[in-house]
C-alpha positions in Angstrom: 18.1 -57.9 -49.7 19.2 -54.4 -48.5 17.0 -52.9 -45.8 16.8 -49.1 -45.6 15.6 -47.9 -42.2 13.1 -44.9 -42.8 12.4 -44.5 -39.1 14.2 -42.0 -36.8 15.4 -44.9 -34.6 18.1 -47.6 -34.7 16.5 -50.9 -35.4 18.1 -53.8 -33.5 17.0 -57.1 -35.0 17.7 -59.9 -32.5 18.2 -63.2 -34.3 17.3 -66.7 -33.0 21.0 -67.3 -32.2 21.1 -64.1 -30.1 23.1 -62.2 -32.7 22.0 -58.5 -33.0 21.8 -56.8 -36.5 21.8 -53.1 -36.1 20.2 -51.0 -38.9 20.9 -47.3 -38.6 18.4 -44.6 -39.7 18.9 -43.6 -43.3 18.2 -39.9 -42.6 14.8 -39.9 -44.3 11.7 -40.7 -42.3 8.5 -42.0 -43.8 5.7 -40.3 -41.9 2.0 -40.2 -41.9 -0.4 -37.5 -40.6 -3.0 -38.9 -38.3 -6.2 -37.2 -37.3 -8.5 -38.7 -34.5 -12.1 -37.8 -34.4 -14.4 -38.5 -31.5 -17.3 -40.5 -32.8 -19.0 -41.6 -29.6 -18.9 -41.7 -25.8 -19.7 -45.0 -24.1 -19.9 -45.2 -20.3 -18.1 -41.9 -20.1 -15.3 -43.1 -22.3 -14.6 -41.1 -25.4 -14.5 -43.4 -28.6 -12.2 -42.1 -31.5 -11.8 -43.0 -35.1 -8.5 -42.7 -36.8 -8.1 -41.0 -40.2 -4.8 -41.2 -42.2 -4.0 -38.0 -43.9 -0.9 -36.7 -45.7 2.2 -38.6 -45.8 5.9 -37.9 -46.7 8.8 -39.9 -48.0 6.9 -42.9 -49.4 9.6 -45.1 -50.7 9.1 -46.1 -54.4 8.1 -49.7 -54.9 10.7 -50.4 -57.5 14.4 -51.3 -57.1 14.8 -54.9 -56.6 16.5 -56.2 -53.5 15.5 -53.2 -51.5 13.1 -53.3 -48.5 12.1 -50.2 -46.4 11.6 -50.3 -42.7 8.8 -48.0 -41.7 6.2 -47.7 -38.9 3.3 -50.2 -38.8 1.1 -47.2 -39.0 2.7 -46.1 -42.2 2.1 -49.5 -43.8 -1.5 -49.6 -42.7 -2.1 -46.1 -44.1 -0.6 -47.0 -47.4 -2.8 -50.1 -47.5 -5.8 -48.0 -46.9 -4.9 -45.8 -49.8 -4.5 -49.0 -51.9 -0.8 -48.2 -52.5 1.8 -51.0 -53.0 3.2 -52.2 -49.6 5.2 -55.2 -50.9 8.5 -53.4 -50.3 7.6 -52.1 -46.8 8.5 -53.8 -43.5 7.9 -52.8 -39.8 9.8 -53.9 -36.8 8.7 -57.3 -35.5 7.8 -58.4 -32.1 9.5 -56.2 -29.5 12.1 -57.6 -27.1 12.5 -56.0 -23.7 15.2 -56.3 -21.0 14.6 -57.1 -17.4 13.5 -53.5 -16.7 10.9 -53.6 -19.5 13.0 -51.3 -21.8 12.8 -52.2 -25.5 16.2 -53.4 -26.7 15.3 -54.7 -30.2 12.8 -56.7 -32.2 12.4 -60.2 -33.4 12.7 -59.9 -37.2 10.6 -57.7 -39.3 6.9 -57.9 -40.2 4.8 -57.2 -43.3 
């Protein structure tokens, strides 16, 4: 399967054997507009609800053997809109170096 990176970042997938697969950004970024509304205050802590609004660059769910890497938030917003997400993937569990800096991810997630 060909993976198309629709994030603005290089995705470094760290495989079990330590090999790193680098997937460069495609130049198109799938984005979702998010609005947060305060719905309550508990013990002086503001409580917010998230609303997904407009989006751009939703990759079409056709084209066999193509998967699109987008943000987890983008996938969740598309699910909420009842759109197809079978072709969407997000970076998997983050891998950090000794200083706590993200250096890659373990696979992709759905």
